[in-house]
py3Dmol code that shows the C-alpha trace and the ligand (Angstrom):
import py3Dmol

protein = """\
ATOM      1  CA  UNK A   1      -1.357 -17.102  -2.078  1.00  0.00           C
ATOM      2  CA  UNK A   2      -3.364 -17.370   0.951  1.00  0.00           C
ATOM      3  CA  UNK A   3      -3.184 -14.755   3.608  1.00  0.00           C
ATOM      4  CA  UNK A   4      -1.815 -16.819   6.403  1.00  0.00           C
ATOM      5  CA  UNK A   5       0.908 -18.273   4.636  1.00  0.00           C
ATOM      6  CA  UNK A   6       1.921 -14.585   3.221  1.00  0.00           C
ATOM      7  CA  UNK A   7       1.983 -13.364   6.712  1.00  0.00           C
ATOM      8  CA  UNK A   8       4.406 -16.132   7.625  1.00  0.00           C
ATOM      9  CA  UNK A   9       6.568 -15.374   4.769  1.00  0.00           C
ATOM     10  CA  UNK A  10       6.675 -11.630   5.432  1.00  0.00           C
ATOM     11  CA  UNK A  11       7.408 -12.365   8.908  1.00  0.00           C
ATOM     12  CA  UNK A  12      10.528 -14.411   7.852  1.00  0.00           C
ATOM     13  CA  UNK A  13      11.682 -11.453   5.175  1.00  0.00           C
ATOM     14  CA  UNK A  14      11.450  -8.996   8.269  1.00  0.00           C
ATOM     15  CA  UNK A  15      13.143 -11.080  10.746  1.00  0.00           C
ATOM     16  CA  UNK A  16      16.374 -11.777   8.590  1.00  0.00           C
ATOM     17  CA  UNK A  17      19.124  -9.582   9.759  1.00  0.00           C
ATOM     18  CA  UNK A  18      21.033  -9.458   6.596  1.00  0.00           C
ATOM     19  CA  UNK A  19      18.427  -8.174   4.125  1.00  0.00           C
ATOM     20  CA  UNK A  20      19.601  -4.814   2.758  1.00  0.00           C
ATOM     21  CA  UNK A  21      16.184  -3.550   1.853  1.00  0.00           C
ATOM     22  CA  UNK A  22      13.293  -5.322   3.643  1.00  0.00           C
ATOM     23  CA  UNK A  23      10.543  -2.545   2.672  1.00  0.00           C
ATOM     24  CA  UNK A  24      11.547  -3.283  -1.002  1.00  0.00           C
ATOM     25  CA  UNK A  25      11.480  -7.119  -0.506  1.00  0.00           C
ATOM     26  CA  UNK A  26       7.929  -7.155   1.093  1.00  0.00           C
ATOM     27  CA  UNK A  27       6.388  -4.753  -1.658  1.00  0.00           C
ATOM     28  CA  UNK A  28       7.934  -7.205  -4.241  1.00  0.00           C
ATOM     29  CA  UNK A  29       6.477 -10.409  -2.582  1.00  0.00           C
ATOM     30  CA  UNK A  30       3.028  -9.016  -2.340  1.00  0.00           C
ATOM     31  CA  UNK A  31       2.996  -7.937  -5.968  1.00  0.00           C
ATOM     32  CA  UNK A  32       4.011 -11.107  -7.224  1.00  0.00           C
ATOM     33  CA  UNK A  33       2.187 -13.257  -4.794  1.00  0.00           C
ATOM     34  CA  UNK A  34      -1.362 -11.849  -5.420  1.00  0.00           C
ATOM     35  CA  UNK A  35      -2.584 -11.700  -8.980  1.00  0.00           C
ATOM     36  CA  UNK A  36      -4.918  -9.012  -8.517  1.00  0.00           C
ATOM     37  CA  UNK A  37      -2.085  -6.588  -7.014  1.00  0.00           C
ATOM     38  CA  UNK A  38      -1.145  -5.014 -10.301  1.00  0.00           C
ATOM     39  CA  UNK A  39       1.035  -2.008  -8.432  1.00  0.00           C
ATOM     40  CA  UNK A  40       2.011  -2.309  -4.973  1.00  0.00           C
ATOM     41  CA  UNK A  41       4.035   0.915  -3.337  1.00  0.00           C
ATOM     42  CA  UNK A  42       4.653   2.242   0.031  1.00  0.00           C
ATOM     43  CA  UNK A  43       4.522   6.010   0.758  1.00  0.00           C
ATOM     44  CA  UNK A  44       6.206   7.443   3.752  1.00  0.00           C
ATOM     45  CA  UNK A  45       4.953  10.652   5.864  1.00  0.00           C
ATOM     46  CA  UNK A  46       7.517  13.440   5.775  1.00  0.00           C
ATOM     47  CA  UNK A  47       5.956  16.580   7.314  1.00  0.00           C
ATOM     48  CA  UNK A  48       2.618  17.194   5.327  1.00  0.00           C
ATOM     49  CA  UNK A  49       3.613  15.293   2.354  1.00  0.00           C
ATOM     50  CA  UNK A  50       3.562  11.633   1.240  1.00  0.00           C
ATOM     51  CA  UNK A  51       6.980  10.592  -0.341  1.00  0.00           C
ATOM     52  CA  UNK A  52       6.948   7.451  -2.638  1.00  0.00           C
ATOM     53  CA  UNK A  53       9.250   4.958  -1.282  1.00  0.00           C
ATOM     54  CA  UNK A  54       9.809   1.301  -2.642  1.00  0.00           C
ATOM     55  CA  UNK A  55       7.229   0.313  -5.333  1.00  0.00           C
ATOM     56  CA  UNK A  56       6.808  -2.666  -7.524  1.00  0.00           C
ATOM     57  CA  UNK A  57       4.633  -2.776 -10.834  1.00  0.00           C
ATOM     58  CA  UNK A  58       4.887  -2.358 -14.725  1.00  0.00           C
ATOM     59  CA  UNK A  59       5.079   1.462 -14.656  1.00  0.00           C
ATOM     60  CA  UNK A  60       6.535   4.122 -12.524  1.00  0.00           C
ATOM     61  CA  UNK A  61       3.854   6.578 -11.189  1.00  0.00           C
ATOM     62  CA  UNK A  62       4.072  10.552 -11.625  1.00  0.00           C
ATOM     63  CA  UNK A  63       2.658  10.825  -8.201  1.00  0.00           C
ATOM     64  CA  UNK A  64       5.767  10.729  -6.219  1.00  0.00           C
ATOM     65  CA  UNK A  65       4.748  13.377  -3.646  1.00  0.00           C
ATOM     66  CA  UNK A  66       1.317  13.789  -2.574  1.00  0.00           C
ATOM     67  CA  UNK A  67      -0.033  16.315   0.078  1.00  0.00           C
ATOM     68  CA  UNK A  68      -1.729  14.812   3.158  1.00  0.00           C
ATOM     69  CA  UNK A  69      -5.470  15.033   2.423  1.00  0.00           C
ATOM     70  CA  UNK A  70      -5.142  14.796  -1.249  1.00  0.00           C
ATOM     71  CA  UNK A  71      -6.288  11.861  -3.556  1.00  0.00           C
ATOM     72  CA  UNK A  72      -7.172   8.581  -1.931  1.00  0.00           C
ATOM     73  CA  UNK A  73      -3.614   8.070  -0.580  1.00  0.00           C
ATOM     74  CA  UNK A  74      -3.642  11.372   1.256  1.00  0.00           C
ATOM     75  CA  UNK A  75      -7.256  10.870   2.467  1.00  0.00           C
ATOM     76  CA  UNK A  76      -6.146   7.451   4.213  1.00  0.00           C
ATOM     77  CA  UNK A  77      -3.110   9.132   5.361  1.00  0.00           C
ATOM     78  CA  UNK A  78      -5.146  11.940   7.126  1.00  0.00           C
ATOM     79  CA  UNK A  79      -8.117   9.925   8.439  1.00  0.00           C
ATOM     80  CA  UNK A  80      -5.538   6.947   9.605  1.00  0.00           C
ATOM     81  CA  UNK A  81      -8.396   4.651   8.042  1.00  0.00           C
ATOM     82  CA  UNK A  82      -8.132   2.060   5.348  1.00  0.00           C
ATOM     83  CA  UNK A  83      -9.713   3.183   2.061  1.00  0.00           C
ATOM     84  CA  UNK A  84     -11.181   0.729  -0.429  1.00  0.00           C
ATOM     85  CA  UNK A  85     -12.357   2.208  -3.806  1.00  0.00           C
ATOM     86  CA  UNK A  86     -14.232  -0.266  -5.716  1.00  0.00           C
ATOM     87  CA  UNK A  87     -14.372   1.919  -9.036  1.00  0.00           C
ATOM     88  CA  UNK A  88     -11.742   4.607  -9.040  1.00  0.00           C
ATOM     89  CA  UNK A  89     -13.577   6.567 -12.053  1.00  0.00           C
ATOM     90  CA  UNK A  90     -16.417   7.286  -9.700  1.00  0.00           C
ATOM     91  CA  UNK A  91     -14.323   8.616  -6.800  1.00  0.00           C
ATOM     92  CA  UNK A  92     -13.619  12.517  -7.119  1.00  0.00           C
ATOM     93  CA  UNK A  93     -10.686  12.180  -4.915  1.00  0.00           C
ATOM     94  CA  UNK A  94      -8.644   9.823  -7.201  1.00  0.00           C
ATOM     95  CA  UNK A  95      -5.598  10.894  -8.485  1.00  0.00           C
ATOM     96  CA  UNK A  96      -4.678   8.903 -11.754  1.00  0.00           C
ATOM     97  CA  UNK A  97      -1.484   6.992 -12.102  1.00  0.00           C
ATOM     98  CA  UNK A  98      -2.181   4.233 -14.516  1.00  0.00           C
ATOM     99  CA  UNK A  99      -4.873   4.083 -17.288  1.00  0.00           C
ATOM    100  CA  UNK A 100      -5.375   0.331 -16.382  1.00  0.00           C
ATOM    101  CA  UNK A 101      -6.384   0.868 -12.818  1.00  0.00           C
ATOM    102  CA  UNK A 102      -9.916   0.083 -11.938  1.00  0.00           C
ATOM    103  CA  UNK A 103      -9.815  -0.175  -8.045  1.00  0.00           C
ATOM    104  CA  UNK A 104      -7.787   0.556  -5.300  1.00  0.00           C
ATOM    105  CA  UNK A 105      -6.677  -0.034  -1.636  1.00  0.00           C
ATOM    106  CA  UNK A 106      -4.775   2.230   0.691  1.00  0.00           C
ATOM    107  CA  UNK A 107      -3.825   1.014   4.191  1.00  0.00           C
ATOM    108  CA  UNK A 108      -2.022   3.314   6.681  1.00  0.00           C
ATOM    109  CA  UNK A 109       1.105   2.147   8.481  1.00  0.00           C
ATOM    110  CA  UNK A 110       1.105   3.689  11.980  1.00  0.00           C
ATOM    111  CA  UNK A 111       3.152   3.871  15.191  1.00  0.00           C
ATOM    112  CA  UNK A 112       0.500   4.227  17.962  1.00  0.00           C
ATOM    113  CA  UNK A 113      -1.994   6.558  16.503  1.00  0.00           C
ATOM    114  CA  UNK A 114       0.456   8.468  14.347  1.00  0.00           C
ATOM    115  CA  UNK A 115       0.415   7.717  10.542  1.00  0.00           C
ATOM    116  CA  UNK A 116       4.158   7.273   9.370  1.00  0.00           C
ATOM    117  CA  UNK A 117       3.326   5.884   5.996  1.00  0.00           C
ATOM    118  CA  UNK A 118       0.916   3.547   3.883  1.00  0.00           C
ATOM    119  CA  UNK A 119       0.437   0.638   1.547  1.00  0.00           C
ATOM    120  CA  UNK A 120      -1.048   1.575  -1.680  1.00  0.00           C
ATOM    121  CA  UNK A 121      -2.302  -1.096  -4.126  1.00  0.00           C
ATOM    122  CA  UNK A 122      -3.841  -0.520  -7.558  1.00  0.00           C
ATOM    123  CA  UNK A 123      -5.683  -3.340  -9.169  1.00  0.00           C
ATOM    124  CA  UNK A 124      -6.819  -3.739 -13.059  1.00  0.00           C
ATOM    125  CA  UNK A 125      -9.922  -5.509 -12.278  1.00  0.00           C
ATOM    126  CA  UNK A 126     -12.851  -3.481 -10.626  1.00  0.00           C
ATOM    127  CA  UNK A 127     -13.715  -4.190  -6.899  1.00  0.00           C
ATOM    128  CA  UNK A 128     -10.728  -6.417  -6.692  1.00  0.00           C
ATOM    129  CA  UNK A 129     -10.190  -5.680  -2.763  1.00  0.00           C
ATOM    130  CA  UNK A 130     -12.346  -6.992  -0.008  1.00  0.00           C
ATOM    131  CA  UNK A 131     -12.401  -6.775   3.570  1.00  0.00           C
ATOM    132  CA  UNK A 132     -10.156  -9.916   3.890  1.00  0.00           C
ATOM    133  CA  UNK A 133      -7.488  -7.979   1.960  1.00  0.00           C
ATOM    134  CA  UNK A 134      -8.002  -4.974   4.095  1.00  0.00           C
ATOM    135  CA  UNK A 135      -7.597  -7.192   7.262  1.00  0.00           C
ATOM    136  CA  UNK A 136      -4.462  -8.858   5.810  1.00  0.00           C
ATOM    137  CA  UNK A 137      -2.707  -5.654   4.779  1.00  0.00           C
ATOM    138  CA  UNK A 138      -3.449  -3.939   8.119  1.00  0.00           C
ATOM    139  CA  UNK A 139      -1.419  -6.879   9.685  1.00  0.00           C
ATOM    140  CA  UNK A 140       1.241  -6.254   7.031  1.00  0.00           C
ATOM    141  CA  UNK A 141       1.314  -2.544   8.067  1.00  0.00           C
ATOM    142  CA  UNK A 142       1.603  -3.284  11.663  1.00  0.00           C
ATOM    143  CA  UNK A 143       4.784  -5.500  10.625  1.00  0.00           C
ATOM    144  CA  UNK A 144       6.149  -2.703   8.487  1.00  0.00           C
ATOM    145  CA  UNK A 145       5.576  -0.080  11.272  1.00  0.00           C
ATOM    146  CA  UNK A 146       8.591  -1.336  13.127  1.00  0.00           C
ATOM    147  CA  UNK A 147      10.741  -0.998  10.097  1.00  0.00           C
ATOM    148  CA  UNK A 148      10.070   2.762   9.287  1.00  0.00           C
TER     149      UNK A 148
END
"""
ligand_1 = """\
10
SME
N -4.318 6.768 -6.832
C -3.829 7.467 -5.667
C -2.316 8.155 -6.374
C -1.058 6.970 -6.083
S -1.064 6.059 -7.477
O -2.317 5.116 -7.526
C 0.389 5.196 -7.363
C -4.643 8.587 -5.040
O -5.737 8.736 -5.610
O -4.104 9.101 -4.157
"""
view = py3Dmol.view(width=600, height=400)
view.addModel(protein, "pdb")
view.setStyle({"model": 0}, {"cartoon": {"style": "trace"}})
view.addModel(ligand_1, "xyz")
view.setStyle({"model": 1}, {"stick": {}})
view.zoomTo()
view.show()
């Protein structure tokens, strides 16, 4: 799917008054709409931990609680900057969740300058994420921040 259409669709999901779990719906939509997004999850900041919220993918992850600063997820949450890792096997910070994962993107969700959560996406292909994915997911993160 192309990014502009996806932003419109996510806007529609989040505008509906009667949606019971809008964050889960956005996660499901992202995972099914972009072939390279194998696993999509949201982590929410609670104190100095990231707690796994809605997710969609083949398998559950054992990393349901990640301390800020640990892993690629914890690094992005601590710095407030998007992380793109083209080859997870070459990144010492990487916390392995799925044997099939080759690349990963983590995009912080902020209220002002405060990180309140993040979008974490794993791909089975190496270097699956581009600057375009980062810009797209940063827009999605902005939209989600009002719902956290
Ligand atoms: N790989 C992440 C942990 C989360 S799983 O990908 C779902 C990391 O290094 O922080």
